[in-house]
C-alpha positions, 0 to 999 in steps of 0.5 A: 868288631869289639865294642871298644873298637867300635867307639875308636872307628867312630872318634878317628872318623869324622865324630858320632852324632849329637848324644841323646839327653835330659833329659832325661841325663849321664849318673848311671854310666858314671856310676858304674865307672866310679866304682870299679875305678875307685876300688881297683886292684887291692883297694877297699871300699873305703871306710865304713859308712852307714849305706843308704837304700836310695830307694828311688832307683832300683838296680837294673838286672844284670846282663851278659859281658858280651852285650855291648860288643858288635852291633849289640848296644851298650850296657852296664855290663860292658861298660864296667868290662871297658873301664876294666880293661882300660882304665883298670885300677883308676878312681873315677870322681863326678863332679856336679851341683846337684847331688844324685840323692837327697836326704829329707827330715820328715815332720815324724822325723824319718828321713826319706831318700829322694832323688832330684828332679833334672837331666844331670841326674837323669843321664848321670845316676846310671854311670855313678851306678856302674863306677861306684867311686866317689861323686861330690856335689852340693848337700841340700837336703835338710836331713844330709848332714845328719846322714853323713859322717864327718867329713860328709861323706855317705854311701848310696847303695843302688842294688848290688853297687854302691858310691860314695857321696861327698856333700859340699857344704854352702851358706846360704849366701854362698847359695843366693850368689853362686847359684841362684845369682852368677848361674841362674840369674847369669850364666842360665839366660847367657846360654838360652836364646830366650826373652830373659836378659842374664844379670851378672853382679860383682858379688855373685861371681866372687861367691861363684868363685869362692864356691868352685874352690870349695869344690875343688878342695872337696874333690881333691880330699876326695882323691885317693892318686895324683892322677885320677879321672874326673868327671866335672858337669855342667854350667856352675862349676866352669872354674874347677876344671882350672883349679884342678889342673894346678892341685892335680897336673896329672889327673884327666879332667872330663868336663860336659857342659849340659845346655847350650853354649852361646855364640861368640857374640852373645857370649861377649855380654859376659864380663867374665867371659875370659875367666870362664874359657880359662877354667874349662880350658883346664880340662883334658876334654869338654863335651857339649850336646851338640855340634853348634854347641860345640862350634859355638864354644870353638868360636868363643874361645877365638873371639875371646882368647884368641887361642885357635885350633891348629895342627893336623887335630885342630889342637886348641891349646891353651896355656900349654895343655890341650883340650880335646873338643867334641860333642857327646850326645847325652841319653837315658839307660836302656832297658829303663827300669822305670818303664818295666816297673809301672805297670804294663801299658793298658793298666797305666791306661785304666788307672791314670784315667780314672785318677784324673776323672776322665773317660777311656775314650779320652785324649791324654797330651803329657808334659813334664818338665821343670818350671823353667822360663826356656821350657816354652809352657806359656806357649805350650799353653797358648797352643792348646788354647787354639787347638781348643778354640777349633772346637774339635777337642771340646766337650771332654775329648781332650785332656792335657796334663801339664807336670811342672816342678818348682825349681829356683823359687829364689828368683823373682823371674820364676815366682813370676812365671809360677803365677802367670802359668797358674792364671792361664791354666785358670783361663783356659779352663774358664773358658772351656771346660765343663762342669764334670772336666777340665781341659788343663790339668796342672801338677806343679809339684815335684812328681816321683820318675815311677808315677811319671813314666805312668803317665808317660805309658798312660798318654796319648800324645807327649809335647816336649816345647823347649824354646831352647834346650841342650838335649832335654831326656823327655823326650828319651824317657817316653820313647823308651816307655812305650814297648806297646810302639804306640803314642806320638811324640811332639819335639821342639826342633830347638831341643838337642834330642830332635836332632836323634828323633827325627820320627818324631813330629818336630814343630817350632814351639814358636808357631803357636798355630802349628804346633795346633795343627800338629796336635790334631795331626797326632790325636789322629795318627793311625796306629800303623803309623806311630809303631812305625815312627815308634819303633824307629825311635826306640831304636835309636834310643836304644843304640845311643844310650847313656852307657854308650855316652859315659863309654866314648868319653871314657874311652877319650879319656883312656886314650890321653891318659895312654899318650897316644893323643897329644893333642886335642881334637874338634871332631 
């Protein structure tokens, strides 16, 4: 059975399982599709722009086009082949708030390119690399304007591929209202089951509407035909699908909501719920990380708009147009080029321990997050403290490394969190540390992907302790990094990745004593059991990678464009 046939069978049958996240994310598959579609037959690469080599994401080696068929996993090559076969000549445009490449001006006047942290960029970069079309995003870097042309565009080179990045410029007031205000003080806490009340301000909503319109204008300006395929990403841009539908009625619009979708009762808290749902239902397809998030969305539509699924395919029809609602669990690229480019396991273990000043027999537990209250960092530190308090892993026998990249520091809630975490780390180290060692190493800065993978490969245990998460791609990155088939993954039951990585030690992050027990079990797990569990998880990630995630959505898009499906399906 070909890869396309497998996808069609998966869609006709009861819908595939959770799309593996971040985690980490969706970028690579989209990129491949973008390049192929944007160029199309007889199309040039567009205006001559100065190419910028990202320097952050190296191109994975090309693979035979036969891969991704039968029982073989999807690859960048097979995604390109599927696009060429079923969306020939169609332009693909990716739209997200966060850009895949930020250009920063250094004190010496040089410009460096870096990839932002976060699951959206982690997942989408491989997709964008495969598509080589257009990516529209907020230009946030200090050197973004000087590296772009007058239209705000810059060509991003990634190995043998490139894609066009179209930047949207925002004023400081717009960024505060749209991003820090409505998106991250309103929608973010609304969608996560944590003890943080959402804040909705009328002025923030006005900025949110205005900025969504600005993104829409940029997409329309970049469209080379009246019927592009547009991939809209996440909660920052919920109004864009309906705005695009009015401007480009023949476009195929795929919207993916990366974070959890709340229950209908919780969603009712939002005073702009009807407008958000109307915006999303301008999409041809709306995708979610898990079946639960998908079902919560359908319930919110029924409760708020009184638009119920109907017909044999249980279509959601709003304003006369059908919307396909599915779960597409997101994943990472496989094989992962970062894992193969940072040195052997033995080298990483030796050099990382030397940098941390710990012995070769000291157990290393690693967590990697954005600094966010949904990630469970405070609860995690409490569990580490409980474990240390039992006396089993004191005296330099265990070190916990927490990487927490700062984010959203314009918001007081995040600044308060940063202060509490630093104070808690200091308290633990004062109580359990020694003159020559400390049990907790706290890194509160941006860490390049290559460095993160060194830590994954050096660790004995990786703990992903999200209190509520769409997917969390860190879990999948750790699995991809362990080609030695060793290391133990501790994974929160509230991360979407727990539906896929069932051989991890699944924990309730609120049960700090239970987490301490699981950490003790992980640190003493026999190598044979580590290998059995890791082998199974690596097979899962390899078989359900980001190229499959992008391929499933784009094949669904091709079917819609071909007119074979007239109604939306809740799979």
